[in-house]
N, C-alpha and C positions, 0 to 999 in steps of 0.2 A: 457492523461493517469494519469497525476499527480493529476488532479482534481478528477477523479474517485477514485484514491487511497485515497485521503483525505476524500472523502465521506464515503468510506468503513471503514477507520480508525475511523471516528466519529461514525458510526453505531456500529462498534465493541466495541468502548469505552462505548457507551451508554448501549449496551447489557451487557457488563462486569459489569458496575456499577449496573445495575438492578439485575443481577444474584448474585453479591456479597452482595448486601444489602437486598436480600429477606430473609424472616424469615424461609424459608424451610431448609436452611443449618445451622441454628443456633444450631441444635442438633448434627451435625457432623462437628466440627471445624477442624479436621485433614485432611480431603481429599477434593478433588475438584469434583463437580458434572459434569455431561455431558454438561449441559448448560454453566457452567463456562468455560470448556475446548473449547466448540464451540465458545464462545465469544472471547476467546484468539486467536483461529485460524482465526476468521474473521479479527481481528485487525492485525494479522501477515500478512494475505493476502493483506490487505490494504498497509502495509509497503512495501511489495514486489512490488506492483503496483507503488507506489511512486518512489521507487528506479529504477525500470525499466523505468519509464517516465523520470527521471533525466538522465539516461544513454542514452536513445534514443535522448533526446534533446541535450545532449552534443555531441553525434556523428553527429547529423544533423548540429549543429553549426560549428564543426570542418571541415565538408565537405564543407560548404559554404565559410569558410575562406580560405581553401586550393584552392578552385576553383576560388575564386574571384567573385565579384558581376556581372561582365559583360560576363564572359566566360560561355559557355554552355558545358555540359559533352559530350565527344566524344566517350566514351566507351573504348578507347585505351590508356588512361593515364597510 
């Protein structure tokens, strides 16, 4: 999930760069276009995916440490 999030962030960053450097918004410097807002939303979604991946990985690691390497889950712990 972390790798997917990083890919989405990279795509959103590239889209953000393209939309902000386009000559179409040079006439209106005060506001943001729909394309710019969409690029920001894509990058934000990537950040959420990375954070979710970090949390899932942390929970998984803590469960392995608590259980120990040789014990199997019994369901009644």
